[in-house]
Structure formats: C-alpha cells, structure tokens
VOPADREN-731024 format. One line per field, with one value per residue: residue in three letters; x, y, z of N, C-alpha, C in turn. Coordinates in steps of 0.1 Angstrom, whole numbers. Layout:
% VOPADREN-731024
r <- [ALA ...];
n.xx <- [X ...];
n.yy <- [Y ...];
n.zz <- [Z ...];
ca.xx <- [X ...];
ca.yy <- [Y ...];
ca.zz <- [Z ...];
c.xx <- [X ...];
c.yy <- [Y ...];
c.zz <- [Z ...];
***
This chain:
% VOPADREN-731024
r <- [MET LYS SER PHE THR LEU THR ILE LEU PHE ALA THR PHE LEU VAL LEU THR LEU THR THR VAL SER CYS SER LYS GLN LYS THR SER PRO GLU ILE VAL GLU GLU ILE ILE ASP ASN ASN VAL GLU ILE LYS ASP SER MET ASP ASP MET ASN VAL LEU LYS ILE VAL ALA VAL LEU THR ILE LYS GLU GLU LYS TYR ARG ASP GLU VAL GLU LYS ALA LEU THR SER VAL VAL ASP GLY THR ARG THR GLU GLU GLY ASN ILE SER TYR GLU LEU HIS GLN ASP VAL SER ASN PRO LEU VAL TYR VAL PHE ILE GLU VAL TRP ASN SER ARG GLU ALA ILE GLU ILE HIS ASN GLN THR PRO HIS PHE LEU ALA PHE LYS GLU ALA ILE LYS ASN LYS VAL ASP LEU SER VAL ASN VAL ILE ARG LYS ILE TYR];
n.xx <- [-6 -17 -9 21 24 9 31 50 41 38 63 72 63 74 104 101 98 118 126 133 118 124 114 98 76 59 50 23 23 9 4 28 36 16 31 56 50 34 50 79 100 126 142 159 177 181 193 215 232 261 268 247 230 221 200 191 169 162 140 125 100 93 73 38 18 30 24 2 9 31 31 15 31 56 39 32 63 66 51 57 86 87 86 103 131 156 154 149 134 113 109 86 86 79 79 76 75 73 52 64 88 98 110 125 136 156 167 187 203 225 246 244 219 204 212 199 175 173 171 144 106 88 104 118 96 87 113 107 81 86 109 125 105 113 134 163 183 204 217 237 247 263 263 288 295];
n.yy <- [154 127 141 140 108 101 113 97 67 75 83 54 34 47 44 16 7 7 -11 -45 -70 -92 -116 -150 -153 -138 -104 -83 -43 -35 -54 -57 -30 -28 -51 -43 -23 -34 -58 -47 -49 -56 -40 -46 -28 -41 -28 -17 -34 -50 -68 -87 -94 -87 -85 -74 -80 -78 -80 -94 -92 -109 -109 -90 -116 -136 -120 -125 -151 -149 -128 -147 -167 -148 -135 -157 -168 -153 -154 -177 -175 -156 -166 -181 -190 -177 -154 -117 -97 -93 -80 -73 -55 -29 -15 18 27 13 -16 -39 -51 -59 -56 -74 -67 -79 -91 -109 -136 -145 -160 -189 -189 -177 -201 -221 -212 -209 -239 -241 -257 -239 -222 -232 -241 -212 -206 -226 -218 -195 -197 -190 -169 -146 -119 -110 -103 -107 -95 -101 -80 -65 -43 -19 11];
n.zz <- [365 352 324 326 328 304 283 293 292 258 251 261 243 218 218 217 196 185 200 212 237 259 256 252 235 204 208 211 205 231 244 252 265 287 300 302 325 345 353 352 331 317 291 257 238 209 183 194 194 186 172 164 135 105 75 46 19 -13 -37 -62 -84 -114 -134 -135 -137 -118 -92 -75 -60 -55 -35 -19 -8 6 26 41 46 66 82 97 104 123 144 152 174 173 159 158 148 120 91 64 32 8 -20 -28 -51 -72 -71 -77 -60 -31 3 25 57 78 109 129 161 153 132 132 142 116 98 108 106 73 69 78 67 67 53 33 18 8 -7 -27 -41 -50 -67 -102 -106 -93 -87 -71 -44 -21 13 42 69 98 126 126 130];
ca.xx <- [-1 -22 1 29 19 6 41 59 38 39 75 76 57 80 113 93 94 130 133 128 112 133 105 94 64 52 32 17 25 -2 9 45 35 16 45 66 46 31 64 87 102 144 141 174 179 189 199 230 240 275 263 238 238 211 199 184 171 150 132 119 90 96 60 28 12 30 23 -5 10 42 24 10 49 56 30 40 77 74 45 66 97 85 82 117 140 172 147 146 125 112 99 87 86 73 84 64 73 72 42 66 99 97 125 128 146 155 175 189 208 234 247 238 200 198 216 184 162 171 164 131 97 88 117 118 87 91 118 104 72 91 114 117 93 119 149 165 193 207 232 244 249 263 269 303 294];
ca.yy <- [142 126 146 133 95 103 112 82 58 77 76 38 33 54 30 -5 7 -1 -22 -58 -72 -98 -130 -167 -155 -122 -95 -68 -30 -27 -63 -50 -18 -36 -60 -32 -12 -40 -60 -38 -60 -51 -41 -50 -25 -51 -27 -13 -48 -53 -86 -88 -98 -84 -90 -65 -91 -71 -92 -84 -102 -106 -103 -92 -124 -140 -112 -129 -165 -146 -125 -154 -168 -137 -135 -166 -170 -137 -156 -186 -167 -147 -175 -186 -185 -166 -145 -109 -90 -101 -73 -65 -39 -30 0 27 35 -3 -28 -59 -46 -60 -57 -82 -63 -91 -92 -123 -128 -157 -171 -200 -188 -177 -217 -228 -204 -214 -247 -244 -258 -222 -209 -242 -240 -201 -204 -237 -208 -178 -198 -186 -157 -134 -114 -115 -99 -109 -91 -99 -69 -61 -27 -12 18];
ca.zz <- [368 337 311 327 325 292 283 291 277 248 248 255 229 208 222 217 179 181 212 212 249 260 258 240 220 198 216 203 218 243 259 256 273 296 309 315 335 355 358 354 322 310 275 253 228 202 171 192 201 174 174 161 117 99 67 35 12 -23 -37 -75 -91 -128 -142 -127 -133 -105 -76 -62 -59 -41 -21 -2 -2 15 40 50 52 71 96 100 106 133 161 156 185 171 151 163 137 104 82 48 27 -7 -25 -28 -67 -82 -66 -79 -50 -21 5 39 67 91 127 137 166 152 119 132 138 99 92 112 92 61 67 83 61 59 45 23 8 1 -20 -40 -41 -58 -81 -110 -104 -88 -91 -61 -40 -1 22 55 77 109 125 130 142];
c.xx <- [-7 -13 10 32 12 18 51 57 43 56 82 71 70 95 112 98 111 140 130 124 122 121 103 86 64 44 31 22 18 2 22 39 27 26 55 62 39 44 73 103 112 137 160 175 187 194 210 237 253 270 253 237 220 205 188 183 159 150 119 111 89 83 48 21 14 29 14 2 23 43 22 24 54 55 36 50 75 61 52 79 97 82 94 125 149 166 143 135 128 106 99 80 84 71 74 64 69 66 48 79 94 108 118 137 148 169 173 200 219 234 239 218 196 202 203 177 161 167 150 117 91 93 119 111 87 100 115 88 77 103 113 110 95 131 154 180 194 217 229 250 256 272 280 306 281];
c.yy <- [130 126 136 114 91 101 98 73 61 68 63 33 34 38 17 -2 3 -8 -36 -59 -81 -116 -136 -156 -142 -115 -86 -58 -29 -39 -59 -40 -24 -38 -57 -27 -21 -51 -61 -47 -50 -50 -38 -42 -32 -45 -18 -27 -54 -66 -92 -90 -92 -87 -80 -78 -77 -81 -85 -94 -101 -103 -104 -102 -137 -142 -125 -143 -157 -141 -133 -162 -157 -137 -147 -170 -162 -141 -170 -185 -156 -154 -180 -183 -175 -153 -131 -102 -97 -90 -70 -60 -44 -23 7 31 20 -16 -41 -56 -49 -61 -61 -68 -74 -88 -100 -123 -141 -159 -184 -203 -189 -193 -221 -223 -217 -231 -253 -250 -253 -219 -215 -239 -226 -194 -214 -224 -194 -179 -194 -173 -144 -133 -113 -116 -99 -100 -89 -89 -71 -49 -26 1 26];
c.zz <- [358 328 310 323 312 287 282 290 265 244 247 244 218 208 220 201 178 191 208 231 249 266 250 230 220 209 212 215 230 249 259 269 285 308 313 324 344 358 355 345 315 292 268 241 215 187 175 197 192 167 168 144 118 81 58 25 4 -31 -48 -82 -106 -136 -136 -123 -124 -94 -71 -51 -49 -37 -14 0 5 27 48 52 68 91 104 109 122 148 163 164 185 165 158 156 121 101 68 47 16 -8 -31 -45 -75 -70 -62 -67 -41 -7 22 49 80 99 132 151 164 139 121 129 127 89 93 102 79 59 71 70 56 52 30 8 4 -7 -36 -49 -51 -72 -92 -117 -97 -88 -79 -53 -21 6 33 58 89 112 130 139 152];
***
C-alpha cells in the first residue's frame, strides 16, 4: 500500500509540473499536493486550453557590464508578475551556452491580462531598468493543435 501511495504522490507531483491549481495565491508544490489530498482540489490543465495566451520573450544583454543590473530587474519583474491575477505562469530561463541570454516563458489567461501587466509598476520599472541595455524579441502565441 505504501508503494501505491508513493506512486500516486509522485504522479501527482509530475502532473503539477504541467498544471496549475485554481487558487488565488502562489503555493509551493508540497502545499499544492497537500491541498489536493486534503481538500480534493480540482486541477486545471492550463497548457491544453486553446484560449490561453503564451509569451516567449528572448532578452540578450548587450554588454557584460550591464549583467548585474539587468539580472536584478529580471528577478524583480518575475516576483511582481507572479502575483498578478491573470498570470498563470511566469518563468525565467537562462541560455546554457550564453549566460547573457534570458528567455521568459509566460502563460496568461487573456490578452486583457497581458495589457494590465504591461501597465503595472513592476513591469514599467523593468522596462526602464533594461532600456538600451538589452536586445529583446517578444512573441505572443496560442496553442492551435
């Protein structure tokens, strides 16, 4: 029975890496697993929702001398954005072969949520902090298949 329970918990953890729990505040994976077990919380698979919008933004720091300042701005905008109501996921990645290249992978529940995000104080501060220090490409995408 212990093996079966551990298998279920591990499977739940794996599912959680690809899903979002419908709740109002960010929770850690152990908190989410506990809530699912204790309260039978419904899991919403946001990655299969054709209406969800995703953003892939690639940011390249122009010169090494800007790296510390830009990295501080990156973590600040991530922390602020993860608290936004329309945000499903906001991840920051770093290129393994070029440490000056960062990739945001964002998941939003609507275009309106993105527009609201673009006017938040933390995003406007981020834009100002990276101005003339990075090259940036942004693609807003949605799942079609």
